[in-house]
VEXZA-939993 format. One line per 8 residues: number of its first residue (from 1); their letters; for each residue z, x, y of C-alpha. Coordinates in Angstrom, 1 decimal. Example, Ala and Ser with C-alpha at 12.3 -4.5 7.8 and 13.67 -1.06 7.14 Angstrom:
1> AS> 7.8:12.3:-4.5 ~ 7.1:13.7:-1.1
END
This chain:
1> XXXXXXXX> 0.0:0.0:0.0 ~ -1.0:1.3:3.4 ~ 1.6:1.2:6.3 ~ -0.5:1.7:9.4 ~ 0.6:0.6:12.8 ~ 0.5:-3.2:13.5 ~ 1.8:-5.7:16.0 ~ 3.3:-9.1:15.4
9> XXXXXXXX> 2.5:-11.6:18.1 ~ 4.4:-14.7:19.1 ~ 4.7:-17.5:16.6 ~ 5.4:-21.2:17.2 ~ 8.7:-22.7:16.1 ~ 7.7:-24.2:12.7 ~ 9.0:-27.6:11.7 ~ 7.7:-28.2:8.2
17> XXXXXXXX> 8.1:-30.9:5.5 ~ 7.5:-34.5:4.6 ~ 9.0:-36.9:7.2 ~ 9.0:-34.2:9.9 ~ 6.8:-36.5:12.0 ~ 9.8:-38.7:12.7 ~ 11.3:-35.9:14.8 ~ 8.4:-35.8:17.2
25> XXXXXXXX> 9.9:-38.0:20.0 ~ 13.1:-36.0:20.1 ~ 11.1:-32.7:20.1 ~ 9.0:-33.9:23.0 ~ 12.1:-34.9:24.9 ~ 13.3:-31.3:24.8 ~ 10.4:-30.4:27.2 ~ 10.2:-33.4:29.5
33> XXXXXXXX> 10.1:-37.1:30.1 ~ 6.3:-37.5:30.6 ~ 3.9:-36.5:27.8 ~ 0.1:-36.4:27.3 ~ -0.8:-37.4:23.7 ~ -4.2:-36.0:22.6 ~ -5.3:-37.5:19.3 ~ -8.4:-37.8:17.1
41> XXXXXXXX> -10.3:-41.0:17.2 ~ -8.8:-42.6:14.1 ~ -6.8:-40.2:11.9 ~ -3.4:-40.8:13.4 ~ -3.8:-43.9:15.7 ~ -4.7:-46.0:12.7 ~ -1.4:-45.4:10.9 ~ 2.0:-47.1:11.1
49> XXXXXXXX> 3.4:-43.8:12.2 ~ 1.5:-44.0:15.6 ~ 3.4:-47.2:16.4 ~ 6.7:-45.7:15.3 ~ 6.1:-42.6:17.4 ~ 5.4:-44.7:20.6 ~ 8.5:-46.8:19.9 ~ 10.5:-43.6:19.5
57> XXXXXXXX> 9.2:-42.3:22.9 ~ 10.0:-45.6:24.5 ~ 13.6:-45.6:23.1 ~ 14.2:-42.2:24.6 ~ 12.8:-43.2:28.0 ~ 9.7:-40.9:27.6 ~ 6.5:-42.1:29.3 ~ 3.2:-41.2:28.0
65> XXXXXXXX> -0.5:-40.8:28.8 ~ -3.0:-40.7:26.0 ~ -6.6:-39.6:25.3 ~ -8.8:-39.3:22.2 ~ -11.1:-36.5:21.1 ~ -14.3:-37.5:19.3 ~ -16.1:-34.5:17.7 ~ -15.6:-30.9:18.7
73> XXXXXXXX> -14.2:-30.5:22.2 ~ -16.5:-29.1:24.9 ~ -15.6:-27.3:28.1 ~ -16.7:-30.4:30.1 ~ -14.3:-32.5:28.1 ~ -11.4:-30.2:28.9 ~ -12.3:-29.9:32.6 ~ -12.5:-33.7:32.9
81> XXXXXXXX> -9.2:-34.2:31.1 ~ -7.5:-31.7:33.4 ~ -8.8:-33.4:36.5 ~ -7.8:-36.8:35.2 ~ -4.2:-36.0:34.3 ~ -3.4:-33.3:36.9 ~ -1.6:-35.7:39.3 ~ 0.1:-37.7:36.5
89> XXXXXXXX> 3.2:-35.6:36.3 ~ 2.6:-34.5:32.7 ~ 5.3:-32.1:31.5 ~ 4.3:-31.5:27.9 ~ 1.1:-31.9:25.9 ~ 1.0:-32.9:22.2 ~ -2.1:-32.6:20.0 ~ -2.1:-34.8:16.9
97> XXXXXXXX> -5.1:-34.6:14.6 ~ -7.5:-32.1:13.1 ~ -8.6:-28.8:14.7 ~ -10.6:-30.5:17.4 ~ -7.7:-32.5:18.7 ~ -5.4:-29.5:18.6 ~ -7.9:-27.2:20.3 ~ -8.6:-29.8:23.0
105> XXXXXXXX> -4.9:-30.3:23.6 ~ -4.2:-26.6:23.7 ~ -6.9:-26.0:26.3 ~ -5.8:-28.9:28.4 ~ -2.2:-27.6:28.4 ~ -3.5:-24.3:29.6 ~ -5.8:-25.6:32.3 ~ -3.6:-28.4:33.8
113> XXXXXXXX> -1.3:-26.1:35.8 ~ -4.1:-23.8:37.2 ~ -7.0:-26.0:38.0 ~ -10.6:-24.8:38.1 ~ -12.8:-24.9:35.0 ~ -12.0:-23.7:31.5 ~ -15.3:-21.8:31.8 ~ -13.5:-19.4:34.1
121> XXXXXXXX> -11.7:-18.1:31.1 ~ -14.0:-18.8:28.1 ~ -14.8:-15.6:26.3 ~ -18.4:-14.2:26.3 ~ -20.0:-17.2:28.0 ~ -17.6:-17.9:30.8 ~ -16.6:-16.0:34.0 ~ -14.4:-13.6:32.1
129> XXXXXXXX> -11.5:-14.0:34.4 ~ -8.0:-13.1:33.0 ~ -5.8:-16.1:32.4 ~ -2.7:-15.7:34.5 ~ -1.4:-19.3:34.3 ~ 1.7:-20.7:32.7 ~ 0.6:-23.4:30.3 ~ 2.5:-26.6:29.9
137> XXXXXXXX> 4.5:-26.7:26.7 ~ 2.3:-27.6:23.8 ~ 3.3:-29.2:20.5 ~ 0.7:-29.1:17.6 ~ 0.8:-31.8:14.9 ~ -2.0:-31.2:12.4 ~ -3.2:-34.2:10.3 ~ -5.6:-32.1:8.3
145> XXXXXXXX> -5.1:-28.8:6.4 ~ -7.8:-26.4:7.4 ~ -8.1:-24.7:10.8 ~ -4.6:-23.4:11.3 ~ -5.0:-24.1:15.0 ~ -1.3:-25.1:15.1 ~ -0.5:-21.3:14.8 ~ -3.2:-19.6:16.9
153> XXXXXXXX> -3.6:-18.6:20.5 ~ -7.2:-19.7:20.9 ~ -8.7:-23.1:21.7 ~ -12.3:-23.3:20.3 ~ -14.7:-25.1:22.5 ~ -18.4:-25.9:21.8 ~ -21.7:-26.8:23.2 ~ -24.2:-27.9:20.6
161> XXXXXXXX> -28.0:-27.6:20.6 ~ -30.4:-25.0:22.0 ~ -28.4:-22.4:24.0 ~ -25.3:-23.8:22.4 ~ -22.1:-21.8:21.7 ~ -18.8:-22.0:20.0 ~ -16.3:-19.8:21.9 ~ -12.6:-19.5:22.5
169> XXXXXXXX> -10.2:-19.9:25.5 ~ -7.7:-17.3:24.2 ~ -4.3:-16.1:25.5 ~ -0.9:-15.4:24.0 ~ 0.7:-18.0:26.2 ~ -1.5:-20.8:24.6 ~ 0.4:-20.6:21.3 ~ 2.2:-23.9:20.6
177> XXXXXXXX> 5.9:-24.0:21.3 ~ 6.3:-26.1:18.1 ~ 4.0:-26.5:15.1 ~ 5.1:-29.7:13.4 ~ 3.6:-29.8:9.9 ~ 4.1:-32.9:7.9 ~ 2.1:-33.0:4.6 ~ 2.4:-36.7:4.3
185> XXXXXXXX> -0.1:-37.0:7.3 ~ -2.8:-35.8:4.9 ~ -2.4:-38.9:2.8 ~ -5.2:-40.7:4.6 ~ -7.6:-37.8:4.5 ~ -10.7:-38.7:2.4 ~ -11.6:-36.2:-0.4 ~ -14.6:-34.8:1.5
193> XXXXXXXX> -12.4:-33.8:4.4 ~ -9.7:-32.4:2.0 ~ -12.6:-30.3:0.4 ~ -14.1:-28.9:3.6 ~ -10.8:-28.3:5.4 ~ -9.3:-26.8:2.3 ~ -12.2:-24.4:2.0 ~ -11.7:-23.5:5.6
201> XXXXXXXX> -8.1:-22.6:5.0 ~ -8.9:-20.7:1.8 ~ -11.7:-18.8:3.7 ~ -9.4:-17.8:6.5 ~ -6.8:-16.5:4.1 ~ -9.3:-14.5:2.0 ~ -11.1:-13.1:5.0 ~ -7.9:-12.1:6.7
209> XXXXXXXX> -6.6:-10.6:3.5 ~ -9.7:-8.3:3.2 ~ -10.1:-7.8:7.0 ~ -10.4:-4.2:8.3 ~ -7.3:-4.9:10.4 ~ -5.2:-6.3:7.5 ~ -1.6:-4.9:7.2 ~ 1.4:-5.5:4.9
217> XXXXXXXX> 2.8:-8.3:7.1 ~ -0.4:-10.3:7.1 ~ -1.2:-9.4:3.4 ~ 2.1:-11.0:2.3 ~ 1.4:-14.2:4.2 ~ -2.2:-14.3:3.1 ~ -1.2:-13.9:-0.6 ~ 1.4:-16.6:-0.3
225> XXXXXXXX> -1.1:-18.9:1.2 ~ -3.7:-18.1:-1.5 ~ -1.2:-18.8:-4.2 ~ -0.5:-22.2:-2.6 ~ -4.3:-23.0:-2.6 ~ -4.6:-21.9:-6.2 ~ -1.7:-24.2:-7.2 ~ -2.4:-27.2:-5.0
233> XXXXXXXX> -6.0:-27.5:-3.7 ~ -7.5:-29.7:-6.4 ~ -4.4:-31.9:-6.7 ~ -4.6:-32.6:-3.0 ~ -8.4:-33.2:-3.3 ~ -7.9:-35.6:-6.2 ~ -5.3:-37.5:-4.1 ~ -3.1:-40.4:-4.9
241> XXXXXXXX> 0.7:-41.0:-4.5 ~ 1.9:-39.1:-7.6 ~ 4.0:-36.0:-7.5 ~ 1.0:-33.6:-8.1 ~ -0.8:-35.0:-5.1 ~ 2.2:-34.9:-2.9 ~ 2.9:-31.3:-3.8 ~ -0.8:-30.5:-3.5
249> XXXXXXXX> -0.8:-31.8:0.1 ~ 2.3:-29.8:0.9 ~ 0.7:-26.7:-0.6 ~ -2.5:-27.1:1.5 ~ -0.5:-27.8:4.7 ~ 1.4:-24.6:4.1 ~ -1.7:-22.6:3.3 ~ -3.5:-23.8:6.4
257> XXXXXXXX> -0.5:-22.9:8.6 ~ -0.4:-19.4:7.1 ~ -4.1:-19.0:7.5 ~ -3.7:-19.7:11.3 ~ -1.1:-17.0:11.5 ~ -3.1:-14.4:9.6 ~ -6.4:-15.0:11.4 ~ -4.6:-14.7:14.7
265> XXXXXXXX> -3.3:-11.3:13.8 ~ -6.1:-9.6:12.0 ~ -9.3:-11.6:12.4 ~ -11.8:-13.0:9.9 ~ -15.1:-12.1:8.4 ~ -18.8:-12.9:7.8 ~ -18.2:-16.6:6.9 ~ -16.7:-17.3:10.3
273> XXXXXXXX> -19.3:-15.0:11.9 ~ -21.9:-17.4:10.5 ~ -19.9:-20.6:11.2 ~ -20.2:-19.9:15.0 ~ -24.0:-20.3:15.2 ~ -24.2:-22.9:12.4 ~ -21.7:-25.1:14.2 ~ -23.2:-24.6:17.7
281> XXXXXXXX> -26.9:-24.9:16.8 ~ -26.6:-27.7:14.2 ~ -24.2:-30.7:13.7 ~ -22.4:-28.9:10.9 ~ -18.6:-29.5:10.7 ~ -16.7:-26.2:10.8 ~ -15.1:-26.7:7.4 ~ -18.4:-27.5:5.8
289> XXXXXXXX> -20.1:-24.4:7.3 ~ -17.3:-22.2:5.9 ~ -17.0:-23.9:2.5 ~ -20.7:-24.0:1.7 ~ -21.3:-20.3:2.6 ~ -18.1:-18.8:1.2 ~ -19.2:-18.0:-2.4 ~ -22.4:-16.3:-1.3
297> XXXXXXXX> -20.8:-14.4:1.5 ~ -18.2:-13.1:-0.9 ~ -21.0:-12.0:-3.3 ~ -22.8:-10.2:-0.5 ~ -19.6:-8.5:0.7 ~ -18.8:-7.3:-2.8 ~ -22.3:-5.9:-3.4 ~ -22.3:-4.1:0.0
305> XXXXXXXX> -18.9:-2.6:-0.6 ~ -20.0:-1.2:-4.0 ~ -23.1:0.2:-2.5 ~ -21.7:1.7:0.7 ~ -18.0:2.5:-0.1 ~ -14.7:0.8:0.1 ~ -12.2:3.1:1.9 ~ -9.6:0.3:2.5
313> XXXXXXXX> -9.6:-1.1:-1.0 ~ -11.1:-4.5:-0.3 ~ -12.7:-4.7:-3.8 ~ -9.3:-4.5:-5.4 ~ -8.0:-7.2:-3.2 ~ -11.0:-9.4:-4.2 ~ -10.1:-8.7:-7.8 ~ -6.5:-9.6:-7.2
321> XXXXXXXX> -7.5:-13.0:-5.7 ~ -9.8:-13.5:-8.7 ~ -6.9:-13.1:-11.1 ~ -4.7:-15.3:-8.9 ~ -7.4:-18.0:-9.4 ~ -7.4:-17.6:-13.2 ~ -9.8:-14.6:-13.9 ~ -9.0:-12.8:-17.1
329> XXXXXXXX> -11.0:-9.6:-16.5 ~ -8.9:-6.4:-16.6 ~ -11.3:-4.2:-14.7 ~ -11.9:-4.6:-11.0 ~ -15.7:-5.1:-11.0 ~ -15.6:-7.8:-13.7 ~ -12.8:-9.6:-11.8 ~ -14.8:-9.5:-8.6
337> XXXXXXXX> -17.8:-11.1:-10.5 ~ -15.5:-13.8:-11.8 ~ -14.3:-14.5:-8.3 ~ -17.8:-15.2:-7.1 ~ -18.5:-17.5:-10.1 ~ -15.2:-19.3:-9.5 ~ -16.2:-19.9:-5.9 ~ -19.6:-21.1:-6.9
345> XXXXXXXX> -18.0:-23.5:-9.3 ~ -15.8:-24.8:-6.5 ~ -18.9:-25.3:-4.3 ~ -20.5:-27.5:-7.0 ~ -17.3:-29.3:-8.0 ~ -16.5:-30.2:-4.4 ~ -20.1:-31.2:-3.7 ~ -20.3:-29.2:-0.6
353> XXXXXXXX> -23.5:-29.9:1.3 ~ -26.3:-27.4:1.6 ~ -27.3:-26.1:5.1 ~ -30.6:-27.9:4.8 ~ -28.8:-31.2:4.7 ~ -28.0:-30.6:8.4 ~ -31.5:-29.5:9.4 ~ -31.3:-25.7:8.9
361> XXXXXXXX> -34.6:-24.3:7.8 ~ -36.1:-20.9:7.2 ~ -37.5:-20.8:10.7 ~ -33.9:-20.9:12.0 ~ -32.6:-17.9:10.0 ~ -33.4:-15.2:12.5 ~ -31.6:-17.0:15.4 ~ -28.6:-17.6:13.3
369> XXXXXXXX> -28.3:-13.9:12.3 ~ -28.6:-12.9:16.0 ~ -25.7:-15.2:17.0 ~ -23.5:-14.3:14.0 ~ -22.5:-10.9:15.5 ~ -19.4:-12.2:17.2 ~ -15.7:-11.2:16.9 ~ -15.3:-12.5:13.3
377> XXXXXXXX> -18.1:-10.3:12.0 ~ -16.4:-7.2:13.5 ~ -13.4:-7.5:11.1 ~ -15.5:-8.1:7.9 ~ -14.5:-5.5:5.3 ~ -18.0:-4.0:5.4 ~ -20.7:-4.0:8.1 ~ -23.5:-6.1:6.9
385> XXXXXXXX> -27.2:-5.6:7.7 ~ -29.2:-8.4:9.3 ~ -31.0:-8.9:6.0 ~ -27.7:-9.3:4.1 ~ -26.5:-11.9:6.7 ~ -29.8:-13.7:6.4 ~ -29.5:-13.7:2.6 ~ -26.2:-15.6:2.8
393> XXXXX> -27.9:-18.3:4.9 ~ -31.0:-18.5:2.6 ~ -28.9:-18.8:-0.5 ~ -27.4:-22.0:0.9 ~ -30.5:-23.6:2.4
END
């Protein structure tokens, strides 16, 4: 085990477990008496818990404003929300939903006190100004288990179509004060969403585990999360009210939380490098973009590492994950091969869509490759050639 230098950034206070959602009103009250509730379109508002949460706020004398997020948040959405609520006396912002709702809420909490546009701070495509504001307190309540946004310092914002982008408003101060993770909120997630979100969490754990910036601290968290995925993913996906499904949802909620912590500290890899252009140029949900390319990206990484060298031992890490998922091979290379076949089997079993289902064609490959060279690709365990990146895409057309 290597013990190179590493830093551990701020983490949110973590409130985890079934029934934790009932504590939300009192936790909000610790920060103020006027809250902005940012939710997805249906995932939480359609449940009995929504009414109970509002009743709890009313009982404590807490007033609220609310807004919904449909689809992935854009800079324009964040700017409009900040203008709308700037004079409403909001003291705390709560995001309740999937990654889109959490990212929107996180960005709004950061922009409300400072004014202007979030484009002033958006990396690569914005003005590049340093963020010097003091965000409003932000509480993150995930209702899916995938992005890990409840534990990260970045809010991902998107513009789709030609010239589109998927970039982050990123700062240490944007980290949630509280991550409230209640696995029972996954109960209403359909199997397709459990599949894509679960593959996103798995991808984030695996990519951070083999990242060139990985360290013993993040490795321990990543392995713990990967074990949770191995033990609970398919029970959560199958669903129901039995004990296996309940424990599966808890396992995936835990795994997603850890994936957010590890990615925030050591970065990701080629799958997320590709997810950026796939999600900005085409209407591909982020979890689907990750899940459908994961097996082939792993195969290409392993092949490139064998060909060009593996000074940080990523191949042994891939083999370790393979064994964790049930591989029986004793030698490293055979275990790596089993990992790829296992992930291909998951892709088929979960019926993850192909890229062509969203309109991606051969003519788009070059543009995707050009836009894939973002931050995530820089921490991939091996530098891939343009042709290798293109090969990942072509294998999933």
